N, C-alpha and C positions, 0 to 999 in steps of 0.2 A: 471534551470539543462541543462547540458550538454552531446551530444552521450554517451563523456569517463564517465562521472558519473554515469549515467545509469548501464555502462557495468562493471561496477568496483561494485558501489555495490550490484548487482545483484550478480556477480562472488564471490565480500565478505562473502555472504549469503548460495548461492547455489553451490558453487563452487565444496561446498565437497558433494553433490551429485553426480557428475559425471559429469555438464555440463563446457563445454571447453567456454575458450572466443571465436571459433567460433559459435559456439553454439548460444551463446547470443548476439551477431554480427549479427547473421542472427534473431533473435527474434527480435533485433531492426529494424534490415531493413525492415521485414513485418513490425511492427506500423507504418516506415516511411511510407512506400510504403501506408497507409491507410490516409494520414496526421496526424495523433496523435501528440500532444507535445510531446518530452521527457518526463515529468512530466506524463502525459496518459500512454503512456509505459511504465513508471517505475509504478503506479501504478499497472496495467494492468497485468506486471510479476511478481509483486508478489504476486494481490490475485491468478493468475491463476498459476505459481508455490507452494507457501505458501500449497493449497490445494490438490497439485499434492504431493508435499511433505511430506506433515502438519504440515509442518517447521508454528509457529505461528506469525500472521505478523496484525498488527495493524495500524487501519487507523481512518483518520479523517474525520469529514462529509464535508467537501474541497474537502479531495483527492477522496472519491469514488462521492461529484457532479462530478468532472468532469472528474471524466473516465466512471459513466456511460451517462455520458451529460443530469443530471437533475440539477435543482437547489438545494439548499443547504434548502430552506423550504421543499421540497420535500423527500431529503434522510432523513430528521430528522422527518416526517410524517408517511414514511415508516418504517424505525427503532421502533417508536412509535407504528403501527400497527403487527408489528415483532415481538416485546415485549410482546405486548395483549395476542398473537396468543399461543407463544412459554409458558405465565404461565397458559392462558387456558387448557393448555394440559398437564400440568402437571410439568412442565419444570421449569429452572431455569433462566430466562434474562441475569443475569452476565455473563454466562456459555461462550455467545454469543456478548454484548454489553457489553464496560466497560465505564462508566461516568466519566469525571475528572475534578473536580469543576476547574474552572480557576485561583482558590486562593492556588490551589496544583502544579500546571505546572510549572516547574523552567525554565530558560531560558540564555542562556549561550550566550557570544558572543567571539567567537578564530577569531585572527588577523590572517589574511596570513601568514601561516608559522609559526602559536604557536602552532603544535602540529607536534610532530617532530616524532612523532614511529607510 
């Protein structure tokens, strides 16, 4: 992921909330100043902007692990504990965690220049 990829992807989702390219560039620059990778910056922006705007975002265990500086095993452990706490308090963990069966995941390969719209 490049700096431009982060900016384009964030603008695509969050530009409708009034964020300008300059705003997003400043957010990315802040992440760069902290030494974060572009993937970490992207995931962090999605987390914070999604929370602030109410836009629903979905994250993989590996994205969460990288963004939070934790191992994937620790993230899975925390998710399992969170699910247990939610269910014990009468909530539905499915409102917070969506488990995807790897057999149901579809993968696509798009050659460079393959998408024109």
